[in-house]
N, C-alpha and C positions, 0 to 999 in steps of 0.2 A: 709448492707442488711436491718438492723433495721431502719436506718434513711430514707431509700427509702420507707419502708412500712409506716412509720409515714407520709411522704409527701403525699403518695397516699390517705391515710385516711383523711388527712386535705383538700386535693383537693376535694374529694367526699363530704366531710362535707360542704365546701364552695359552692360547686355546689348546694347541697341541700338547703342551705340558700338562694340561689339566685332564687329559684323556686317561682313564684308568685301564690298565692292562691286567691288573690283579683284582680279583673281586673283593669287595668289602660288604657283600650282601649275599643272602641265599634265598632259594625258592622253596616254598612249601606248597606242593601241588595237590589238590584233591584229585581223585581219579574219575569216578563215575560223574558224567556231565561236563567234565573238563577234558579228560583224554580219551574216554570211551563212553559209548552208550550201550550198556549191557556188555556184549562181547564184541561190538563193532567199534573200531577206532574212529574218532572224530577227525576229519581230514586235516584240520588245522594243527592237530597235535604233531603229526609227523613233520610238517614244516617247522613248527616251533623247536622240536628237538634237533633238527639239523642245525640250528643256531646255537644250541646249547652244548654241542660236542665239537671236539676237534677232528682232524683227519684220522687220528688213531682210535676214535670213538670214546675218548675221555671227556668228561664234563669239564666245561670251562668255568663253571660256578658250582658251589655246593647245592645239591638238590635233595629234597626228601619228599616222598609221596605218602600223603597222610590220609588215611581212610577210617571211617567209623566201623567198617566191617571187622568182624572178629571171630568168624567160624572157620577159619583156616590158618595155615601157617604162613609166615612172611614169604617163604620161598614160593609158595604157590601163587601168591599175588604177584610176586616178581616175575614168575614165568608167564602170567597172564598179560603182563606188559611187554614181554619180549618182542612182540611184533612191532613195537615202536623202536626200541633200542635195547642194547644189553644193559640190564639194571641188576645191581646187586641187592640181595635181601637186606643188607644193612642200610639201604636207602628206602626201604619200605616200612612204614609205620602203621600198625594196626591199632585198633581202639585199646587192645590189651597190652601193647608194647611197653608203656610205662611201668607195668608190673615187674619188669626186670630190676627197677630201682627199690622195690620193697623187700629187700633181702632178709629182713627180720622174720618174714613168714616162710622163706623158702625151705627151711629145714623141718617145718612143722606140718602136721596132717591138716590139709585144707579140704573143704567140700567145694566142689566145682559144679557150676550149673550152666546149661546152654546146649549146643548141638555141634555136630561136626567132630573132628578128632580131638576131643577135649584133653585127654591125657597127653597126647603128643604136644598140644599147644602149651599146656601147663608146664610139661618138663622142659620144653624148649625155652620157656621163660625163666626157668631156674628152680621150679618147685619139685622137691624131691618126693613128697608123699601126697600127691593128689588123689582124691577119691570122688568118683562121680555119684550123681543122684542114683543112677542105675545100680551101682555097687551097694549103696546105702540101703536101698530098698530090698535088695537081695539079702542083706544081713539082717534087716529088721522088717520082714514082710508084714507084720501086724500093724506097722505104722502107716502103710499105704492100703487103707481099707477099700480103695476102688477096686482092686483085684482080690476077690475072695478066695482064690484057689492057691495062694502062696502058703507055704508052711513055715512055722516060726523057726527062728535061728537065734542062738544065744550069743553070737559074736558081738562085742562091744568095742567101739572105738571112741576116742575123744577127738573132737575137731576144734582147732584153735582159731579158725577163720573161715569165712564163706567168700568164694569168688564168683561173681556173676559175669560170665563171659558174654552171654547173649540170650535171646529168647529161647526157651526150650520147646521141645515138641509136646510133651505132656505137661501142661501148665499146673493141673491140679496136684499131680504128684510132687512136682518141684516145689510148689507153694507150701504144701503140707509138710514136707520133710525139712525144708529150710526153716519154717516156723518152729518145728520140733527142735532143731539144733540150736536156734537162737534162745528159745525159752528154757532150754535145759542146760545152758552154758556149755554147749558142745557134747553133751551126753544124751543123744536121742534115745528114747525108750524110758528115761526117768520121768518122774512127774514134773510138770511145769512149776517154775518158780518165778513169779512176776517180779520178785524183789531183785532178781539177777539183772541189774540195770546200772550202767550200760551193758548191753549184750556183747558177745564176742565180735571182733571186727568183721565188717562187711566191706568188700572191695567190689565196685561195680564198673563195668565197661559198657559203652555205648548207651546213651540216654535218648536215642531217637524214639519219639513217641510213635511215629508212623513211618512207613517207607513205601516208595513207589514201586509197584510191581506191574505185571502185565494186565492185571485186573483194571477195571474202569476207575476204581477208587482206591486210595492208599490202604495198606494192610497194617495191622498192629505190629509195632516194633518192640525192642526190648524195653524201651521206656514205658510202655503200657504194662508190661509184666512187672516193672519196678513199682509202678503206681499201685497195682493189685497187692504186691507184697507189703508195701508201706501201709496200706489201708487196713489189711487184715492184722498186721502187727499192732496198729494203733487201736483197732476195735477190740482186740483181746486185752491189751495191757493198759491202754489209755495214754501211752507214751509214743513219741516219735521214734521210728526206726532211724538209727544213725549210720552214717557211711564213713569208714576210715579214709576212703578216696573215691572220687568220681573221675573216670577216664573217658577219652573220646572227645571229640569236638562238641561243645565249645569250652571245655574245661581248661583251666590254667595249666595243670600238670601236663596235659598233652602238648601244649606249646613249649613248655620247659623242656620236655624230653626231645621234641623235635628240634629245638635250638641246640641241644646237647649233640644230636646227630649231625647237625650242620657244621658245628665247630670241630667235631671228630673228623669230618670229611676234609675240612680246610687244613687241619693239622696233618692229616695223612698225605695230603698233596704239598704240604710245606709252604702254603700261602701265608706269607707273614702279615698281610693286611688284616687287622682285626675286623671281625664281622660286626658291622654297625646296624644293618637293617635287614629284617626278615619281610618277604613279600609272600603273603598267603593268597593263593590263587584258587577260587572256588566258584561254585554256582548256586550256593544256598545262603540266603540272608541269615537264616536262624542258626546255622552252625559254622559255616566258613567265615562269614563276615563278622557275626557276633563274637565268635571266639578270637579272631585276630584282633578286633577292636578292644576286647576285654583284656587280652594279654598286652596290647600296646599301653592300655591304661595302667596295667600292673608295672610295666617296665618304666613309665614315667614317674610313678610314684615310689619306686624303689631304686635307689642309687646303688648299683653293684657292677661287677665286672661282667657285663652281659651286653646283648644288643641294645641299642638305644631306642629303636622303633620296631614295631610290627605293622606293616601296612596291608590293608585288605583290598584285593582286586577282584572284582565281581565280572564273571564271563556270562555270556547270554546263550550258551549252548546246552544248558541243563535245565535245572529247576526254575531259575529266574528267567522270566519272559518280559522284556521292556514294553511289549505291545499290550500287556494286560495290567497296566497300572491301576492300582486301587486309589480312589479319590482320597485327597489328603485328609479330609475331616473324618473319614472312617479307617484310614490305614492303621493308625495307632491301636485302635480297639481290636481290629481283626488280627493284626501282628501279634498283639499280646496274647490273644486267645490261642493262636497257633503256637506261639513260643512256649507257653506254660506247659511243656511236656514234663518238666521236672521242678518239683517245689523248691529245690535248693538253689536255683538260679533265678535272681530278681530280674524282671524285665526292665530294660532301659532302652527306650526308643532311639537314643543316640548311638547305641552300639550296633544298630542294624543299618546304619548308613555307611556304605563302602567308600573308601578313600578314592577308588577309580572304578569306572565301569567300561569294559571294552567288549568287543564283539565275540572274541574267542581267545584261546590260550596263545596263538601266535601273535595276536595283537598285544597280549599281556607281556610277552617276552620283549617285544619291540619297545613297549612303553617303559619297562623297567631298565632295559639297556640305556634308553635315552635319559631317564631320570638319573641314572648312576653315571652317566657319560662313559659308558663301558665299552671299550673297543679292544677285545682280546687279540693277541698275535695270531 
């Protein structure tokens, strides 16, 4: 009886020693469908964040909020989340945030496409000479033949790259002028030269083919605009439009930059424990789950000083609905048709299988704390 009691005490003592009080993991939270629906907070989000911060409001683990949105500044998105808790803009990652790493383009004149405060966004990312499509059409009115009332202008600029932030308002103008820039090696107004291939660099953010709106059916997203641009370019030249980089979930560069932000937070808090695992919490199989699993595959295939794993956690408060399961024999074909929003990502059914499925973000936090045996002071 005495030896059994000692064994139990030793077991409890060892269990206590294995409890982690410093994080060796980080959270990558999607926003819409996980934390909010539109502008309305999801109730479980407030409960979850009470577990993620201490009495001073400081995060107990490194956290990054990852969204494919790209038509506003990070600070605006952080302000939108302020009803949950105080969030720094350095914790918010937009689809265009990895452009901060492409410093070789920051000093050059770049053509930017999209909507919202494009110049403010581009300059915040480090671009010193961004030019909008609107400015280009004012400089070269004869290039935009949709509006016949503009007068010619002789100003000429050279563009060294094209940055696609998101779907524009006037698709026909953006498509025409971007094609002009690509087929003239950055000198719009000059004759086309099909031999100028590969074309000047194109960097694109947010590949979502469709997005969910208040309408009864999904609306065209930036991925649809990119499909139009790619097909027009190929119809004219017979060659594929090439991307210098694709950003936004599910791209690898998005998760690389998110991991960088996670490590920066850990370093700022002076947490000595190396970050071993990233937990990507989202509501979309095609972006959140696919992207996390794709990055996990990359981590496993590349031995380097980085996280060992990226685990996907699917919540049921947004796009994913566990009560509308597709039959197994048709799931793969339907999923593949939905996923093929962009030609440069090969469909892999195994990458849309989440590591964990939980009801909501609160349950996701509980699960991760349990898996990590995490009990902060």
